[in-house]
VODREN-504428 format. One record per residue (C-alpha): residue in one letter; x, z, y. Coordinates in nm, 3 decimals. Layout:
REM VODREN-504428
A, X, Z, Y
...
END
This chain:
REM VODREN-504428
M, -0.375, -0.139, -2.601
A, -0.743, -0.265, -2.641
M, -0.971, 0.043, -2.728
D, -1.319, 0.107, -2.724
S, -1.547, 0.452, -2.718
T, -1.470, 0.510, -3.108
T, -1.100, 0.461, -3.096
S, -0.896, 0.789, -3.124
G, -0.586, 0.713, -2.984
T, -0.505, 0.709, -2.574
P, -0.377, 0.338, -2.505
T, -0.014, 0.351, -2.335
I, 0.078, 0.097, -2.045
Q, 0.130, -0.242, -2.194
Y, 0.314, -0.512, -2.016
H, 0.318, -0.917, -2.074
N, 0.543, -1.208, -1.952
I, 0.946, -1.197, -1.905
T, 1.189, -0.946, -1.942
D, 1.265, -0.759, -1.564
Q, 1.586, -0.753, -1.429
P, 1.791, -0.447, -1.256
V, 1.677, -0.419, -0.898
T, 1.908, -0.293, -0.691
A, 1.833, 0.053, -0.462
I, 1.822, 0.020, -0.102
V, 2.112, 0.283, -0.043
A, 2.447, 0.117, 0.038
V, 2.674, 0.166, -0.325
P, 3.039, 0.263, -0.264
V, 3.277, -0.054, -0.331
S, 3.646, -0.052, -0.377
T, 3.880, -0.019, -0.051
Y, 4.044, -0.335, -0.218
Q, 3.717, -0.536, -0.202
R, 3.680, -0.444, 0.126
N, 4.003, -0.518, 0.256
Q, 3.963, -0.874, 0.164
R, 3.689, -0.909, 0.396
H, 3.884, -0.969, 0.729
C, 3.597, -0.943, 0.963
F, 3.765, -0.822, 1.281
G, 4.045, -1.134, 1.285
N, 4.345, -0.984, 1.255
S, 4.455, -1.035, 0.907
I, 4.432, -1.440, 0.899
P, 4.553, -1.668, 1.159
G, 4.280, -1.874, 1.272
E, 3.976, -1.665, 1.106
F, 3.655, -1.620, 1.296
P, 3.625, -1.259, 1.392
L, 3.287, -1.102, 1.351
S, 3.317, -0.833, 1.634
A, 3.447, -1.098, 1.893
N, 3.050, -1.174, 1.879
P, 2.823, -0.922, 1.816
S, 2.515, -1.008, 1.979
I, 2.555, -1.352, 1.767
V, 2.597, -1.145, 1.445
L, 2.261, -0.977, 1.494
H, 2.057, -1.275, 1.646
V, 2.140, -1.418, 1.272
L, 2.067, -1.108, 1.060
T, 1.765, -1.067, 1.262
T, 1.590, -1.420, 1.286
C, 1.726, -1.451, 0.896
N, 1.439, -1.243, 0.803
L, 1.686, -1.055, 0.565
D, 1.590, -0.795, 0.297
P, 1.662, -0.475, 0.344
Q, 1.858, -0.460, 0.040
D, 2.056, -0.750, 0.162
L, 2.173, -0.496, 0.468
A, 2.223, -0.267, 0.271
K, 2.446, -0.500, 0.040
L, 2.665, -0.566, 0.376
E, 2.696, -0.261, 0.462
A, 2.883, -0.148, 0.126
T, 3.120, -0.417, 0.120
C, 3.212, -0.473, 0.466
S, 3.313, -0.185, 0.760
F, 3.194, -0.396, 1.060
F, 2.855, -0.414, 0.871
R, 2.896, 0.012, 0.859
Q, 3.039, 0.103, 1.200
P, 2.829, 0.174, 1.522
A, 2.744, -0.147, 1.692
S, 2.712, 0.025, 2.055
F, 2.384, -0.147, 2.130
A, 2.067, -0.017, 2.313
P, 1.820, 0.134, 2.191
D, 2.090, 0.323, 2.010
H, 2.463, 0.288, 2.040
E, 2.506, 0.481, 1.698
L, 2.329, 0.277, 1.464
S, 2.499, -0.026, 1.285
M, 2.450, -0.373, 1.310
S, 2.212, -0.374, 0.976
E, 2.042, -0.071, 1.085
L, 1.969, -0.259, 1.406
A, 1.903, -0.579, 1.283
A, 1.648, -0.407, 1.024
L, 1.512, -0.209, 1.338
D, 1.451, -0.544, 1.523
M, 1.283, -0.710, 1.220
C, 1.029, -0.373, 1.252
Q, 0.983, -0.401, 1.541
K, 0.805, -0.807, 1.503
R, 0.529, -0.600, 1.217
A, 0.241, -0.573, 1.411
I, 0.173, -0.213, 1.249
F, 0.468, -0.089, 1.387
K, 0.477, -0.249, 1.701
P, 0.207, 0.014, 1.926
M, 0.339, 0.312, 1.753
T, 0.489, 0.559, 2.008
P, 0.926, 0.648, 1.975
E, 0.812, 0.964, 1.872
E, 0.610, 0.858, 1.627
R, 0.835, 0.548, 1.486
Q, 1.108, 0.910, 1.465
D, 0.866, 1.038, 1.236
L, 0.839, 0.727, 0.995
K, 1.147, 0.656, 0.987
Q, 1.205, 1.032, 0.833
R, 0.925, 0.980, 0.617
C, 1.079, 0.678, 0.432
G, 1.426, 0.850, 0.376
G, 1.561, 0.844, 0.737
S, 1.700, 0.489, 0.722
W, 1.557, 0.217, 0.971
K, 1.586, -0.020, 0.642
L, 1.367, 0.197, 0.392
V, 1.127, 0.140, 0.711
L, 1.179, -0.180, 0.703
R, 1.114, -0.252, 0.354
F, 0.815, 0.040, 0.354
L, 0.678, -0.249, 0.609
L, 0.732, -0.527, 0.393
A, 0.584, -0.343, 0.046
G, 0.252, -0.303, 0.250
E, 0.253, -0.639, 0.388
A, 0.307, -0.824, 0.055
C, 0.057, -0.575, -0.179
C, -0.251, -0.592, 0.086
R, -0.235, -0.888, 0.263
R, -0.246, -0.769, 0.615
E, -0.233, -1.003, 0.854
K, -0.338, -1.305, 0.584
P, -0.691, -1.401, 0.455
Q, -0.842, -1.208, 0.203
A, -1.166, -1.236, -0.064
I, -1.282, -0.920, -0.186
A, -1.521, -0.900, -0.477
G, -1.726, -0.591, -0.470
P, -1.925, -0.492, -0.776
G, -2.239, -0.698, -0.601
H, -2.158, -0.878, -0.319
S, -1.873, -1.035, -0.154
I, -1.577, -1.006, 0.153
A, -1.383, -1.281, 0.320
V, -1.186, -1.180, 0.651
T, -1.040, -1.524, 0.801
S, -0.655, -1.534, 0.908
N, -0.825, -1.485, 1.297
G, -0.982, -1.163, 1.176
V, -1.287, -1.308, 1.151
V, -1.565, -1.154, 0.862
Y, -1.781, -1.339, 0.630
S, -2.020, -1.158, 0.407
F, -2.267, -1.255, 0.109
G, -2.417, -1.160, -0.209
S, -2.646, -0.829, -0.279
N, -2.763, -0.673, 0.034
S, -3.028, -0.415, -0.156
S, -2.858, -0.136, 0.113
G, -2.698, -0.329, 0.404
Q, -2.375, -0.376, 0.247
L, -2.390, -0.745, 0.403
G, -2.386, -0.630, 0.754
H, -2.602, -0.859, 0.912
G, -2.885, -0.593, 1.020
T, -3.057, -0.630, 0.719
T, -3.132, -0.634, 0.356
E, -3.199, -0.975, 0.270
E, -2.957, -1.071, -0.014
E, -2.767, -1.426, 0.079
W, -2.671, -1.719, -0.130
R, -2.342, -1.832, 0.096
P, -2.099, -1.711, 0.306
R, -2.250, -1.575, 0.695
L, -2.023, -1.451, 0.956
I, -2.077, -1.102, 1.073
R, -2.147, -1.122, 1.427
S, -2.151, -0.827, 1.537
L, -1.793, -0.796, 1.470
L, -1.724, -1.066, 1.666
G, -1.395, -0.974, 1.900
I, -1.280, -0.712, 1.625
R, -1.007, -0.816, 1.499
I, -1.040, -0.706, 1.116
I, -0.732, -0.734, 0.871
Q, -0.872, -0.504, 0.570
A, -1.196, -0.497, 0.407
A, -1.323, -0.255, 0.079
A, -1.660, -0.342, -0.111
G, -1.735, -0.071, -0.341
P, -2.085, -0.003, -0.516
G, -2.365, -0.078, -0.230
R, -2.123, -0.059, 0.043
T, -1.849, -0.155, 0.290
M, -1.537, -0.068, 0.496
L, -1.370, -0.298, 0.706
I, -1.027, -0.206, 0.910
S, -0.936, -0.400, 1.275
D, -0.555, -0.394, 1.388
A, -0.615, -0.108, 1.593
G, -0.681, 0.124, 1.316
E, -1.035, 0.174, 1.353
V, -1.250, 0.173, 1.048
Y, -1.591, 0.054, 1.052
A, -1.831, 0.140, 0.732
F, -2.220, 0.006, 0.657
G, -2.427, -0.044, 0.330
K, -2.519, 0.317, 0.172
D, -2.449, 0.621, 0.362
S, -2.156, 0.722, 0.455
F, -1.835, 0.819, 0.173
G, -2.007, 0.811, -0.191
E, -2.259, 1.102, -0.136
V, -2.546, 0.823, -0.253
E, -2.430, 0.943, -0.639
Y, -2.537, 1.303, -0.564
G, -2.942, 1.233, -0.557
G, -3.119, 1.297, -0.290
Q, -2.866, 1.283, -0.030
G, -2.707, 0.901, 0.065
T, -3.074, 0.736, 0.085
K, -3.018, 0.657, 0.456
T, -2.928, 0.253, 0.473
V, -2.660, 0.105, 0.751
A, -2.717, -0.228, 0.794
T, -2.430, -0.308, 1.071
P, -2.056, -0.191, 1.101
Q, -2.088, 0.168, 1.242
L, -1.742, 0.291, 1.400
V, -1.626, 0.586, 1.118
E, -1.595, 0.886, 1.360
S, -1.456, 1.122, 1.197
L, -1.150, 0.863, 1.155
K, -1.075, 0.780, 1.513
N, -0.760, 0.988, 1.502
I, -0.602, 0.828, 1.242
F, -0.469, 0.499, 1.292
V, -0.606, 0.353, 0.919
V, -0.451, 0.060, 0.735
Q, -0.627, 0.016, 0.406
A, -0.914, 0.149, 0.310
A, -1.024, 0.204, -0.089
I, -1.381, 0.292, -0.225
G, -1.454, 0.451, -0.592
N, -1.735, 0.622, -0.729
F, -1.822, 0.968, -0.540
F, -1.503, 0.926, -0.325
T, -1.355, 0.698, -0.068
A, -1.032, 0.736, 0.015
V, -0.785, 0.539, 0.295
L, -0.460, 0.511, 0.429
S, -0.276, 0.594, 0.733
R, -0.048, 0.326, 0.874
E, 0.233, 0.640, 0.818
G, 0.167, 0.624, 0.460
R, -0.073, 0.947, 0.418
V, -0.384, 0.910, 0.214
Y, -0.714, 1.068, 0.345
T, -1.011, 1.111, 0.091
F, -1.340, 1.170, 0.131
S, -1.651, 1.375, -0.073
W, -1.558, 1.457, -0.425
G, -1.308, 1.686, -0.400
N, -1.488, 2.006, -0.539
D, -1.223, 2.194, -0.767
G, -0.952, 2.044, -0.663
R, -1.010, 1.710, -0.838
L, -0.880, 1.503, -0.524
G, -0.614, 1.738, -0.451
H, -0.836, 1.923, -0.207
Q, -1.058, 2.144, -0.207
A, -1.445, 1.984, -0.004
E, -1.814, 1.987, -0.077
P, -1.948, 1.683, -0.202
N, -2.123, 1.581, 0.145
D, -1.822, 1.659, 0.295
V, -1.746, 1.352, 0.538
E, -1.459, 1.491, 0.687
P, -1.057, 1.288, 0.616
H, -0.873, 1.539, 0.416
P, -0.478, 1.481, 0.311
L, -0.424, 1.424, -0.042
L, -0.236, 1.693, -0.111
G, 0.038, 1.724, -0.378
A, 0.332, 1.496, -0.460
L, 0.246, 1.270, -0.195
E, 0.228, 1.500, 0.102
N, 0.567, 1.363, 0.182
I, 0.624, 1.034, 0.040
P, 0.474, 0.735, 0.198
V, 0.200, 0.502, 0.022
V, 0.196, 0.120, 0.089
Q, -0.123, 0.082, -0.064
I, -0.389, 0.279, -0.280
A, -0.676, 0.162, -0.504
A, -0.950, 0.348, -0.633
G, -1.205, 0.302, -0.945
Y, -1.426, 0.515, -1.143
C, -1.283, 0.886, -1.028
Y, -0.979, 0.828, -1.019
L, -0.760, 0.675, -0.712
L, -0.391, 0.492, -0.800
A, -0.111, 0.521, -0.525
L, 0.149, 0.263, -0.504
A, 0.438, 0.495, -0.338
C, 0.793, 0.389, -0.136
Q, 1.083, 0.579, -0.225
P, 1.457, 0.511, -0.152
S, 1.513, 0.525, -0.539
G, 1.195, 0.243, -0.559
M, 0.862, 0.168, -0.581
S, 0.661, 0.410, -0.789
V, 0.261, 0.468, -0.889
Y, 0.112, 0.817, -0.875
S, -0.244, 0.841, -0.975
V, -0.471, 1.104, -0.990
G, -0.860, 1.187, -1.086
C, -1.043, 1.148, -1.411
G, -0.809, 1.058, -1.700
L, -1.161, 0.947, -1.926
G, -1.023, 0.646, -2.126
G, -0.651, 0.676, -2.014
K, -0.699, 0.538, -1.704
L, -0.449, 0.784, -1.527
G, -0.191, 0.570, -1.704
H, -0.016, 0.938, -1.864
G, -0.071, 0.863, -2.264
S, -0.382, 1.122, -2.253
R, -0.664, 1.155, -2.115
T, -0.647, 1.435, -1.886
D, -0.794, 1.438, -1.565
E, -0.511, 1.563, -1.300
K, -0.618, 1.725, -0.999
Y, -0.316, 1.641, -0.799
P, -0.131, 1.303, -0.736
R, 0.112, 1.245, -1.088
L, 0.375, 1.003, -1.141
I, 0.320, 0.793, -1.389
E, 0.677, 0.750, -1.596
Q, 0.623, 0.431, -1.824
F, 0.727, 0.183, -1.543
Q, 1.086, 0.324, -1.509
L, 1.091, 0.310, -1.912
L, 0.954, -0.075, -1.897
N, 1.237, -0.091, -1.663
L, 0.973, -0.241, -1.397
Q, 0.993, -0.206, -1.046
P, 0.549, -0.219, -0.911
M, 0.435, -0.392, -0.632
V, 0.074, -0.438, -0.637
V, -0.156, -0.198, -0.782
A, -0.529, -0.234, -0.906
A, -0.811, -0.020, -1.037
G, -1.058, -0.112, -1.245
A, -1.380, 0.132, -1.282
W, -1.221, 0.215, -1.655
H, -0.886, 0.029, -1.685
A, -0.617, -0.071, -1.416
A, -0.332, -0.335, -1.348
V, -0.006, -0.357, -1.208
V, 0.194, -0.656, -1.119
G, 0.574, -0.552, -1.106
R, 0.829, -0.757, -0.867
D, 0.947, -0.981, -1.196
G, 0.627, -1.109, -1.243
R, 0.495, -0.897, -1.516
V, 0.143, -0.758, -1.486
C, 0.091, -0.412, -1.697
T, -0.280, -0.287, -1.810
W, -0.397, -0.009, -1.932
G, -0.715, 0.201, -2.007
W, -1.067, 0.145, -2.190
G, -0.976, -0.205, -2.363
R, -1.325, -0.307, -2.462
Y, -1.386, -0.682, -2.459
G, -1.062, -0.780, -2.368
M, -0.993, -0.614, -2.027
L, -0.631, -0.525, -2.100
G, -0.538, -0.864, -2.214
P, -0.311, -1.035, -2.455
W, 0.018, -0.743, -2.526
K, 0.263, -0.718, -2.813
END
């Protein structure tokens, strides 16, 4: 809904394009006994029928190599007892065939591979106690954040490009050293950041006068304006960092994404936990902190026990795309001016709050984006929802 500074009403989320289709939940849906009995997976009902149970290793190989969607694996469990019962395979003889296939596909993901057995089990419980849900969490993160893929990031005055090999180029404004070349001279063409050669970068974030890069080892490199938002507080943050520096305060957190907003920065761990720096005074981001606090604080409230797959930061607010057994959802926290939090009001939110409008629209969010004063979500069916300050047509046409 378009609105300008003189509009008195508060916008609600609007959507564009086609009608959404229902999305089947990951949780297996029971079917009637009659339907299950028609599937003679054990080969003992009709002469000459191929028995799946006689070749379980082949079945597992097919399930894994075909890269079935977690929802498809759940449907197999719901319609055939062969896929529900313990498969008696390592590493866990109690896991079903569908669960083993999901675990095998998880082990192919770059973020999952380096995790210890204890970390994997913690992630499984955090996602809902199923390897199918873990797989959906990992796939959702790859889809919305383009991990391990080429990226182009446009900041307020400079841009970052990451190649498929993890090499980083930057260009544009460089008054605070945000291009990472050791100077403050602007670049009119993409220039390689040579100090990062040998380090594979998988994610990048560009904000006002600063840049953050994430390596495949979960390490965070930052450069540009001093640290994580203190520059907005007057005399602080006057130091210029013109080459990428490892963020020591995050060395114990395996980071997969960063988002830079005015007055604060947020990072996302591979387990789906959100941490923020600065701008936490008065509990405005779910924790108590001083304006110059550069230590990461976990985002408290509704998202403490819900895995998040993507974050997006705008002017004094944060969006989080969460992955729950019931489906994908979006939470917002921070400044509500312009209706940018998506709750139908301009009220600030101290703790993350679920945006309920997507349920009414029957839309499964897949990607979130945060501008300074307006936001957008892309649904699984291709619909685009926009909300917030709509001046200059920023929210697009709508009905």
